[in-house]
Each structure stands twice: as C-alpha cells, then as structure tokens.
N, C-alpha and C positions, 0 to 999 in steps of 0.2 A: 357327770357329763362325759360321754365316751370320747376317747381320743383316738385319732387315726395316726398311728406311730410310723415314722420313717426311720428304719434301723439300717445304717450302712453296713453293719457287720453281717446282715442276712441278705442284703440285696445282691442280685447277680451282677457279674462284671461284664456282661454282654454290652458291647459298644463302648467300653471304657475308654478306648483309645481313639474314639471318633471325635472326642472333644479336642479343640485346638490347644488348650492348656496341657492336656495329657500328652499330646503329640510333641509339644515343645519340651516338656519335661523329659520325655523318653529320648528325644533327639539330643537334648543337652547331656543327659546321663551317658548315652552311647558315645557322644563326641568326647566327653571328658574322660571316659574310661578307655575307649578303643584307640583314640588318637595317641595318647601316651604309650599304650601297649605297642601300637604299630611303630611309633617313633622309636621306642626303646628297642624293638625287635630289629628294625632296619639299621638303627645306629649300631646295635650290637653286632649285626651281621657284617656291616662295613668295617667296624673296628676289628672284628675277628678276622675278616679277610685281610686287612692291612697287617694285622699282627702275624698271621700265617705267612704272608709274603715277606714281611720283615725277618721273621725267623728263618725262612728258607734262604733269603739273601745272606743272612749272617752265616748259616750253615755252609752255603756255597762259597762264600768268601773265605771262611775258615778252611773249608775243604780244599779250595784251590791253593791256599798257602801251604797246607799240609802236603798236597800232591807235589807242589814244586820242590819242597824239601825232600820228599821221597825220591823224586827223579834225580835231584842232585846227589842224594845218598847212593843211588844205584850207579850213577856215572862215576862217583868217587870209588865205589867198590871195583868197577872195571878198570879205572885208572890205576888203582893199587895193584891189581893183577898184572896189568901191562907194565907197570914200573918194576914189578918183581921179575918179569921175564927179561926186561931190559937190563936189570941189574945182573941177572944170571949171565947174559951175553957179554956184559962188560967185564966180567971176571975171567973171560977166556974160555968159557964153556962153548963147545962148538954148536953151531946151528943145528947139526944133526942130533945132537944129544937133547937140545931144547925141543926139537920137533918130536922126538920120541917121548919126551916127558909130557908134552902137551897132548899128544895122542893118547897117552895112558890116562892122564888126569886133565881133561879140558877145563880151563878156568870158567867160572860161572859168568854167564852173560855175554860170552864171546863166541861168535859163530866161526870166525876165521881170523888167522894172524899171518902176516907176511912181514919180511924184513927187506926194506928197500935200501940198497947201498947208495952212497953219494953219487955213483955214476949211473944210477937208475936201474941197476940190476936188482931183480926181485926174487926172494926166496920164500917159498910157501912153508910156513911152520905148522899151520893148522887149517883144515877145511879148504874152502875155495875162496880165497880172498878176492875182494874187488880191486880194481886198479886204483891206486892212490890218487887222490885229487890234487889239484894245483893249490899251493899255499901262497897266501899273500905274504908280503914282506913282514907285516906285523905278526903273522902266524909263525913264520920262520924264526923271527926274533924270539917269539914266545917259546918255541921248541929249544932254541939255544939257551934259554934261561932254565931249561930242565922241566918245563911245564908241558902239559898235554894240550893237544889241539883237537877240537871237535869239528867235524865237517858233516854236512847233510847233503846227499846227492839227490837231486830231483829226478826220480825215476818213477815208473808206474807204482812201484812199491818203494817209497823213499828209504834209502840206506843211510845208516848212521855209522860214521867212521871216527875212530879215535887214534891220534898219532902221538907217539912218544919217542923222543931221541934215546938211542941206546946209551950213549955216553955224551953228555952235553959238552964235555971238554975235548972230545975227540970226534970230530965230524966224520971221520972215516968209518966209524962204527955203523952209521946208517940210522934209519928210522923204522920203528915198529908201527905197522898199521893193523888195527883190529876192527873187524866188522862186528858191531854190537848186535846182540839178540833183542829185538823190540819187545818180545814177549816177556823177557826178563825184566825189562824196565817198566813196561806199562802194566803188566799183570800184578806186579808187586805194588805198584802205585794204586791200582784199582782194587786192591784188596779191601773187602768190606769193612775191615777193621780200621782202614785209613779214610775211605771216602764215606760221605753221608749216605744213608740208605736211599735207594731209588734214584741215584744220580748217574748221569752219563758223563764220560770224560773225553775231551778232545785235546790234542796237543798240536800246536802250530809252530813250525820253524820260523825263524826271523824273516824269511823271504815269503811267507804266506803258505808254505808247503804244509799239507796236512800230514802229520806224522802218524797219528792214530785218531780214529773217530768211529767207533763201532756202529753207532746207529744214526748219529746226527748228520745232517747234510754237510758235505764238504764245501763250506762257504769261503769265499775270498775274504779273509779278515780285513785286508787293507782297504777293500772297497766298501764293505758293508758294516763292519763291526768297530767297536771302540779301539783306541790305540792299544795294541797288544802290550805295550810297556806299562800301561796303567791298569791297576786293579779296579774292579767295579762290577756292577750287576746290570743286566739288560735283558730284554726279551728276545726270544729266538723262536722261530717257527721251523718245524721239521716234520715231514711225514703227516702233515695236516694237524699236528699238535703244537700247542704253544708251550714254550719252555721258559723258565726263569733261569738265567745263566749268570755265572760269575767268572771273571777272568783273573788269572794270577800269573805274573811274569816269572820266568826262570832265567835269571841273569847269568849268562855264561861267559861274558866278555873277559872278566878279570882272571878267571880260572882256566878257561878253555879257548880264549880268543875267538869266540863265536858269537854271532848275533843272538839276542835273547829269544828264548822260546816262550810261547804263551799257552798256559793250561786253561781250558774252558770247561767248567763244570756246569752241566745243565740238568734241571729237574723238571719233569713234566708238570705244568700248572695244575692239571687235573689231580695229580698225586699230591701236590701241595695243598690243594683245596679239598682233598678227600674228607678231612674232618668236618667240612661244611655240609657235606652231603646229608649227614644225619640231622644237622641243624635245619637244612632246607626241607627235609621230610617232616621233622617234628614241629617246626615253627608254625605252619598252617594249622596243625592239630592243636597246638597250644593256643594259637589265636582263636580258633573256633571254640575251644573250651572256655577261654576267657570271655569270648562274646556271649556264649550261652550263660555263663555265670553272671555276667553283667546284665544280660537280658532278664534273667531270673530275679536278680536282686533289684533291678530297676522296676520290673513289673510289680514286685511286692511293695517297693517303696512308693511307686507312682499310685498303685491301687490304694495303699495306706493313706496317701494324701488326697487322691482324687475322689474316692468313694465318699468320704465325709463332705467334700466340696459338692459332689453331685447330689448327695442327700440334702444338703442345705439349699442347693439350687432348686431341686424338686419341691422342697418344702416352701421356698420363697414363691414359686409359681402357684402353689396351692393357696398360700396366703393371698396372692393377687386375685385368686378366684374366690376369695372370701371364705375359705375353709380354715377358719381360725382355730379349730380343734386339732390341727396338725401338730405333732410332737416329734422332735428329732432326738434319737438316741445314738450318741457317738461315744465309744469307749476307746479313744486313741491316746489318752494321757498326754495331750498336747494342747496347743491353742485352738485346734478344731473342737475339742471337747468343751473348752471354755466358751467358744463362739456358739456352739449348740445350746449350751445353757442360757446364754444371753438371748439367743433366738427364741427359745421356748418361752422365756419370760416375756419377750416382746410380743410373741404371738398370743400369749395368754392375755396380756394387757390390751392388745389390739382387739382380740375377740371379745373381751369384757366391754371395751369401749364401743365396739360395733354393736354388740348385743344391747348395750344401753341406748345407743342412738336408734336402733331398730325398735326397741321397746318404747322409746319416747315417741317415735313416729306412729307406732301402733296405738299408743295411748291417745294421741291427737286424733287419729282416724276413728277410734272408738268413740271419742267424745262427740265427733261430728256425725257419725253414722248411726248411732243408737239413740232412738227417742226414749227408750225405757232406761231410766237411771240404773235400775238394778242390773240389767243386762250389760250396761256400760261398765259398771263397777266390776262385774265378774270378768269381763274382757280385760280390763286394766290389771287386775290381780293375776290373771293367767299370763299376761305378757311379762309382768314383773317376775313371776315364778320361773319363767323360761330364761329370762335375761340374767338372773342372779343365781348364785349357788346356795341359796337359803333352803332350809328344810320346810319352812312354812311362811306364808305371807298373809297379813290380815289388814283390813281397812276399817277404821272406826269413823263413823259419821254421826252427826247429831240426829236424834230422833226427829221424825217429821213433825211431830207436835211441839217440838222445841221445848220439852220440859227440861228444867235446869238439871244438869248433870246426867241426863239420860242419853245414851249413845247406842247405836246399832253396830254390831260387829259382823263382818263377813270374812271368813278365814278359809284359806285353801292350803291343804296339806295332803301330800301323796295323791293328788288328783281328786280329792274329795272336798266338798264344800260344807262349811258349818256356819250356821247363823245363830246369833244369840244377842242378848242385850248386855250392856256394861254400864257402869256408873263411874264417872271420874269426879273425884272430890275437888273442892276448891283449892286445896293445897297441891294436889297433883296437877291441876290445871295451871296453877301459878308456876310450878316447876317446868311444865311443858312450854309455857310462854317465855320463861327466862332462858330456856335451852332450846330455842327454836331451830338450831342447826341439827342436833341429834342428842339422844340419850343412850348410853350403852350400859347394859347389865350383863354380868357374867352369869354362869350357871348358879342357880340358887339365889341370885340377886334379882329382885323384881319389885313391882308396885302392886297395890291392891287392885287396880283396874285391870291388871294383866293376869292375876292369879286364877280367876275362875276358868279361863279358857286357854292360856298359853302353857307350853311345856316347862316344868320347873328345871329340867336338866339342860335346857337349851340356853345359849347366849342370845340375848335379845337386843336388837337395834331399833329404837323408837325414833321415828321421824315425824315431827309435827308438821301439819299442813297449815300455813299461815296465810291469811288474806286480810288486808287492812288491819294489821296488828292483832288479828283475832284468829285463834286456832279453830279452823273449820273442819279439821279431820286429823287422823293420826294413822300413819303407815307403820306397821309392826312387822319386822323381819326376824325370824327365828333361825338360829344356826346351831348345828351340832358341834362345829369346830369354831372356837372364838377367834382363831387366827384368820379364818376366812372372813369372819364378820369385819375384822379390822381392815382387811384388804378391800372389802367391797363398800366401805362406808361412803366413799366419794360417789361411786356409781349409784348407791342407794339414795343418796341425797339428791342426785340429779333426777332420778326417776320420781322421787317424792315431789320435787318441785314441779315436774311435768304433770303429775297427778293433780296437784293443786291447781295448775293452770287449766287442766282438762275439766275439773269439777267446776271451776269458775266459768269456763266457757260454756259448759253444759247448763249451768244456772242462767247464764246470760241468754243462751238460746231458748231456754224454757220461758224466760221472761219475755223475750222478743216474740216467741211463738204465742204466748198467752196474750201479749199486747196486740199482735196481728189478728188472732182469732177474736179477741174482744172487740177490736175496732170493726171487723167485718160484721159481727153480730150486732153491734151498736148501729152500724150503718143500715143493716137489714131492718132493724127495729125502727129506725128513723123513717125508712121507706114505708113500713107497715103502719107507722103511727100517723101517716097522712090520712088514714081512714080507720075508724075504730072497728070496721067490719073485717079488716084484713090483718088484725093483730096476730102475730105468730105465724102468718102464712109463709113467709120466706123460710123460716126455720123448719116448718113441717115439710115443705117441698124439698128442702135440702136433705132432711132425714129420709124421706121416701126415695129420693133420687139415689142416695148412697146405698140404701137397701137393695134397690133394683140393680144398681151397677155391680154390687158385690155378687148377687145371684147370677147376673149375666156374665160374670168372670172378667170384668174390666180390670185393666192394670192399675197399679198404685197411682201412676200419674193421672190416669183418666178419673179415678175416684177423687183425687185431689182437685182436679178441675171441676168435677161435679159439685164438690163442697163449696168452692168459691162461687161457681156459677149459680148454685141454688140460692145462696144468700143474696146475690146481686142481680138475679134475673129480672126483678121488677124495679131496678134503680131508676129506670126512665120515668116511672110514675111520679117522681119528684116534680116533674114539669107539668103534670096534669092537675088542674084545679080541683080542690076538694069538693066543690059543688057537683062536679061531674062524677067523681068517685063515690060520693055519698048520695047521689040522686036516687030516690026511692022508686021512681017509675022508669019506664023504658027510655032508652037514650035515643036522641034524634040521630039522623045520619051524620050531621056535623059533629055532634058530641062523640059518636062512635069513631069518627075519623080521627079525632084527637086521641082517643084511647089507643087506636092502632099505631100511633106514632111512638108510643113509649118504648118498643124494642129498639128502634133506630136511635131514639134519644139516649137510651142507656148505652148503646154501642159507642156513640159519640162521647159520652161522659168518660167511659173507660179507656178509650183509644190512646190518650196521652200516657197512661200508666202501663209501663212495659210488662210488669209482672202479671197484669190482668188481661193481657191480650189474648191468651188462650181461652178465656171465658167469654170473649165477645161473640163467638158463634152460638153459644147457648143463649146469651142475652138477645141476640139478633133474631134467632130462629126458633125460640121455644113456642111460638104461636103459628108456625108453619104446619101444614097438613099434607099427608102423602098425596092427596088428590089435587093439590094445588089451590085449595080453597082457603088456606091460611094467609097470614100477613106477617111482615110488611112486604115481602118480595114474591109471594106466591110460589115458593119452591115446591118441587114434586119429588117423591120417591127418595132415592139414595142421595139426591142433591142436598137433602136436609142432613146436617151432621148428626152422627149417632148420639152424641151426648145431648144434643138439642131434642132428639126424639125421646130419649129417656126422661129428660126434664119436663117435656110437654105432657107425658102421661102422668107424672107425679103432680104437675101443676093442675091439670084438669081434675085429677082425683081429689085434691084438697079443695079446689075452688067449688066443685059441685057438692062436696059433702059439707061445706061451710055455709053459714047463713050470709045473705047479702041484703042490702036495704030494699032490693026489689023482689026478693024471694027468700023463702026459708031454705035451710040445707036439705039436700036430698038424702034419703036413706042409702046406706052403703050398697045394698043390693041393687037399687036403681042406678047408682053411680057406676057400679061394675057392669051392669047390663048396657048402660049407655056407651061405656068405653069399649066393651067387647064387641058391641054392634059395629063400632067404627074400626075394629081391628083390621089391618090390611088395607083400609080405605083412607081413613084419616090418621090412624095411629099405627105405630110399628107393631106388628103381630107378636113378635117375640117379647117385646117389652110389655105388651098388654097381658100376655099369658103369665109372665113373671109377676106382674102386679096382682093378678088374681090369686096366684099361689102364695104370694107374700102376705096378702090380707087374710087368706084362709089360715095361714100358719101363725098369724098374730105378729109377724115381723113388722108390718106397717099398721099403725093404729087405726081404729075405726071411730074414734071420738073426735070432737072438735076442740077439746081442751087438753089434749095430750101433747102439747108442744114440747119437744125435747129441749133440754137446757143447752147452752153453748158448749159446756164441757163434754156433754154426751155427743153432740155433733162433731166436736173436735176429735174425740176418741174414735168415733165411727170413721172419720176421714183418715186417721192414723192407723186404724186396723185393730185397736184394742177391743172392739166389739165385733170382730169378725172381718172388718175391712182391713186389707193388708197395707203395709207402710205407704204413707203418702206424705207429701210435704205440707207444712202448715200454712197454706195460703188460701184465701176465700175462693168460692165458686159461684156460678150463676145458675138460675133455674127458670122455668116458664111461669106464666100468669094464668089466672083462671079463665075459663070460658065465660063469655058474656052472654 
C-alpha cells in the first residue's frame, strides 16, 4: 500500500514564522537573549562611567593635595632665600653689598626685593619692588616671632608678597619684602610629573582672588563653589565644556599668617570619558552581532522545533481528510520523533479501522445491490483485498447441491480470480466449529482442504463463517508476512462477521424474492384457474410483455412493473362468474358488461397494496384502445400508459392464439395480421412492430402450451435472460380480446 510521506527535514521553511507558536518562541528567545545583553551592556556602560568618574575624582583629589604640597614647597624655598638675605643683612653687611650680590645672582622665584626700615624708608635691593602692604597686628606679631608673612594684593594681575624681618630681635633692622615670581610657583606645580595628565589648575586666594587659572573661567569661589577650606570634588563648566573638579586647601595661616589658598584641579569630562568612546562605538556592533547570532541560533532551534510540529499538523489535517496512508518521518532525536512514531502507528490503525468499516459498508451494499450471488461474492472478496494487507483472499461456500463435504472456492490473488472445488473432512469441520473465532497457520503449516489451492509459503488466517452454530462458509486470508497477519486478525474477524451477515441477508433476500415471485405466480394461476381455457394465460402474457419491453429498451423499473402487471392484469376476473368465463356461445350485452368491469375490479383489489400501485395503470388500461374503443374508460392515444399499451398487445396476441370455449385458437399468421391491421388505430404501432419481429425471431413463442415457468419469468424480469436488473415484485398485463 503506497504511503504519502511527510518529511520535515525536506520540507521548505517558507512561512515558518507565520505560525503563532513560532512567533512566540522567536520573541521569547530574542527577549531572553537580547534583554540580558542590553541590560549587561547598559549596566556595564553606567558602571564603567561611574568608575571612570570615581577614578578621575581620586586623581584630582590626589593631584590637588600634591599641588598644595608643591606650592608650599616653592613658598618655603623663597622663604629660605629671603631668610638668607635677612641673615646677611643682620650680620652687618651693607645693603649695597647685598644689592650687588642679588643683582649678580638673583634668588630663584623672586622678582624684586626691598628693605623697609621701621620709619618707612624703602631701599630697593633687586628689581622693581611693589609697595609693601599693610600688616595686621597678627601679621606683625608673626614677623616679630621670626616667621615670614605672605600677602596677596588684588590687582589686575594679583601680586604675591613675602615679608621677613631682618632681625627679629632688633626692630631697627627693618623688614625685607620680596615680590614672588608666579611662574616659578605655578609652573613647577603644574609640571606634568606632579599633576594628573589632562588637568587644568586654578589657585584662589583666601579672599576669592584668582591667582592663576590658565583656561578655566575665573569664577567667584565664595559665591558658586564649595568651601575652599574643604577638599572635595564637584562639577564645573567652562568654555562650553563640563569639567570634573577637585579642591585642595593650602593652609598658610600657621606658617605665613595668611588666609588659606584653594587649589582647584579640573579635568574635562570628555577627556575623562574618552575611554567610553570606543565602548559607545563598539557596543552597537557587539549588540548587532549578538542579535544576528541569537537570530541565527533561534531560527535554527525554532525551525528544529517548528518543522516537526508543522509536519505533524499537516499530517493531522490529512488524517482529518481521511488520507490514512500519511506517514511522518522526523529525525530530531527528541520527543517529536517519538510523537511521530506514535502518530504513524495511530494513522496506520485508524486507516486499517477505516478501511475495515468501509469494507464492511461495501459488503453490506454488495449484498443488497447484487442479485447474482457469484457477483456479490466477487465484490465482497475485492473489498476485503483492498481493506487488508493480505496477499490473497478466498471464500469457501457449500456446493449448491449441498453434497456432504463439497465446497466451492473463489480466490483472488494479484487481481486474478481462481475458482475450484474443495473438500472439508469431518475432522476439519469439527476443528472449524471448535475454533469459530480464527485458526492461524504459519508458513508450511496447513490443512488438507487448503493444500490444493493455497500457497505453502504463506501464513494463513482461517476465519469460519458461522450461522446458527453451523459453519456456512470459510474466509481464508494469505499473508507473506506472519507479523502482518497477527496485526490484522481483529480486522479480518470483523470483515468475516460482516461477510457472514451479508451472505445471510442475501439468502434471506433470495428466500423473500422467491416467496414473492411464487406468491405472484400462485395468484396468477389462481386467477387463470377460474377457467380451464385461460390456464397459463397470465404467465404467457408476462413473458411476452417482458420480451417486448426489453426490445423496446424499457428501463429496469419498467420491466419490473411489466412483470408484476403481467401476472396480475386479470386479477379482476376473480369477481366474474365462471359461467360467463366458460360460456361456449356469444355473450349477451349484460354478460359482456360484467366482463368489462374486471379491469376496474382488479384496480380496486390492488389499490390498498402500496407496492402494487405502479401496476394499477396496466391492470386498469390493458383493454384500452388508441381510437377510444376500449374499456373501461375509453382512453385514446397517449392518454393510455405505455406499459398498458405493451401489455395490451401481448394480451391480444395470447388471447387470439389460444382456444376459447366459443372459438378455436387462431393461427399465428392470422393473429399477427389482425394486430398489424390495428397498428396505429387500436394498438401502439411501435409495440406491434416489435411483436412481429419478436415472433419471427422466436423470442415469443408460437404455441399454446409453451407457458414459461415462474423461475424463467423471474429471471427475465431480473435480466438474466436479457432483461436488465429489475426488482423482484409482480406486474400486471392485459386480457384477451373477446
């Protein structure tokens, strides 16, 4: 049996993601893959950003502390130089000598030096010194203690002054004032070896004066920024750029009696975040690559899961369309493969069961539609051969003559029919009766009644057909594969039971048909027995009507109606007294009037019987004539039913050719001359012409004693003698001319 295979490994993936399940799976895979990647990327980006900012803040805080120490270191160097000069003056060296010495070797970090006497007189020792600033009492006390004092003058270019007493024990010596070189202080601080790379430095005096700030905006620290005395980090905007800044205080009060300075180190945020630029460029590419990988892997996995599912769905639809030979091949090495195997088994069982049910239905139909038992049996075996996977099927039925142990075998193998006889011994019959369910024989295992005609290499399943505890037949199934035989035992038994029912129904129908045909014939003979002159008349009229109807090409239904109508056409004569029917002389008008009532009487008799209603037109009108001269209604032309016109010709033919008490039978030639003379006037011309041809061909008899037997009439109505299939119910026909 060919199988239509659905193979998911070979099916195209077009439309794979049109299914809702595939879309959900794909969406779930993308969500589960991309969302973590996106979350990880964003989290990493934010963490990296915070880490860079934290590292920048730490660098800036450390750098600000280092810068503060560097500034203090430079101030200390200048203070040492100023103390050296003061010490020189305090030893009695003249100011002129110091001036010459300073001019020859200027001290580092000093632009100008002046000596201010207690009376305010000022002597320039180096450069162009600035006027000394006013000192507070605290600063004067600080000088008296031998310490230096630092002043910042708020000028367009703020000046830094450092004061040192020449001799703290002798106030008359005066005070040295040095103007510091900012480049010496700031440049050394801003040395790249001290400050973090990429940073900008600003220094604010205690009063908010910007001492140095190369690029950053000179902002009022007191108004906008954190407390200069407190170290920390904050954001700063300058020149349209955002900076991360850190502050570090330079505490000058204890050493120089001056307010603390604030160092601000700023680093452009763009520079801090520069390492993220590569991350921002590469992350979308990484995300795209990850998406492509996820899509590829998802597509493979979804297809791996969905194509078997789609193959199973398609196969299920085909099963719903009763295509039970559908076979699914899935090689996925998972539950889908197991499901496909279960599906194939289910489809095979469903197909076998459906084939069994179909075969059972066909067997029933064959039993009801075939009147020929041989044809019915062939149809049954053919249906079993198609429904089962057997190599040959055979049916054994008892011989028609019912000789003991004699059986007829009809076998079908490879589309070829074989018929032969078989003998079942009493022991074999006893075995069949004791194993009425089934007998199984493997290759080489057989019984005597099987040997002459079955294959010795085949496994054989013997299924007895039992009716009323009697084996009425045997179904034999031959298999090339014993395993298939075992799998089909149940289906074979079901079909065998149906065959038994079909044979029983066929026998019952044959019995009913024979009973019906016999009853009609008996009734017709009862009618004819009312007069010895009409014996066999109804049967001969029926035979002639059927022959005419066949040659006229009437349908099977019409022939069946003619059969019943021919046998019953004179049923109304039951009501006519025998004295009138057997009167040897001419009938009186009154007597003929009684005769003319028998069509109406027959119609009334049959009217209560539903199955005979289609014969009433024949019974009622078989004495009507085309010219209206007939009875009982005087119908003319086509108003007379066709079947009644056929029966009328057959009735006249038999009546005129048969002897009556009032006249001898006419010769056939005279009868035909009489009928042909009335063709087209009293009798249907086509029917008349057909009668002449049938008599000349010998189809319709020419003697009065050739009454056909009931079985012959029945075969004619069923078509076994040329008449095509008709139902086995009686028919009506016309009476003789008077």
